[in-house]
C-alpha positions as CSV (number, residue, x, y, z in Angstrom):
1,M,-3.3,-5.7,-8.9
2,K,-6.5,-3.6,-8.8
3,A,-7.9,-6.1,-6.3
4,F,-4.9,-5.7,-4.0
5,A,-5.2,-1.9,-4.1
6,S,-9.0,-2.2,-3.4
7,E,-8.3,-4.4,-0.4
8,I,-5.8,-2.0,1.0
9,Y,-8.2,0.9,0.6
10,A,-11.0,-1.1,2.3
11,A,-8.7,-2.1,5.2
12,V,-7.7,1.5,5.8
13,R,-11.2,2.8,5.6
14,G,-12.6,0.0,7.7
15,G,-10.0,0.6,10.5
16,R,-8.1,-2.7,10.0
17,L,-5.0,-0.9,8.7
18,K,-3.8,2.2,10.4
19,E,-1.9,4.9,8.5
20,P,0.9,5.3,8.0
21,F,1.3,1.6,7.2
22,T,4.2,-0.7,6.3
23,A,4.4,-3.7,4.1
24,D,4.2,-5.9,7.2
25,T,1.2,-4.2,8.7
26,A,-0.5,-4.4,5.2
27,R,0.3,-8.2,5.1
28,R,-1.4,-8.7,8.5
29,A,-4.5,-6.7,7.5
30,C,-4.7,-8.2,4.0
31,P,-3.1,-11.6,4.0
32,G,-2.9,-14.1,1.1
33,W,-0.9,-12.2,-1.5
34,A,2.6,-13.1,-2.8
35,D,5.5,-11.8,-0.7
36,A,6.8,-9.8,-3.6
37,T,3.4,-7.9,-3.7
38,Y,3.9,-6.5,-0.3
39,R,7.5,-5.6,-0.9
40,V,7.1,-3.9,-4.3
41,F,3.5,-2.6,-4.7
42,F,3.6,0.5,-2.4
43,N,6.8,1.9,-3.8
44,K,5.8,1.1,-7.3
45,H,2.5,3.0,-6.9
46,R,3.7,5.9,-4.7
47,V,3.5,9.6,-5.6
48,G,6.5,10.4,-7.7
49,N,7.4,6.9,-8.6
50,P,10.1,6.7,-11.3
51,G,8.2,4.3,-13.5
52,G,5.2,6.7,-14.0
53,T,2.7,4.1,-12.8
54,T,-0.6,5.0,-11.1
55,E,0.0,7.0,-8.0
56,L,-2.1,5.5,-5.2
57,F,0.0,6.0,-2.0
58,V,2.1,8.8,-0.4
59,R,5.4,7.7,1.1
60,V,5.7,9.6,4.5
61,A,9.0,7.9,5.5
62,P,11.1,5.1,4.2
63,G,8.8,2.0,4.1
64,R,5.8,3.9,5.5
65,F,2.8,4.9,3.4
66,K,-0.7,6.4,3.5
67,L,-3.4,6.5,0.9
68,K,-3.3,9.3,-1.6
69,N,-6.4,11.5,-1.0
């Protein structure tokens, strides 16, 4: 999933994906991934996630995220 995260970062930094973003806006900016990827990835990798996975995103509201700086 490193490729997906890299694509999201590039889309934000390149102006194709505005923060805060949702799974739907991420899908439009970075198409071609499995539906489950868009539904699960951001919560799975948010700051404070219960699974202890890599923290890449900050949840600013339910379903809305920004890059962790």
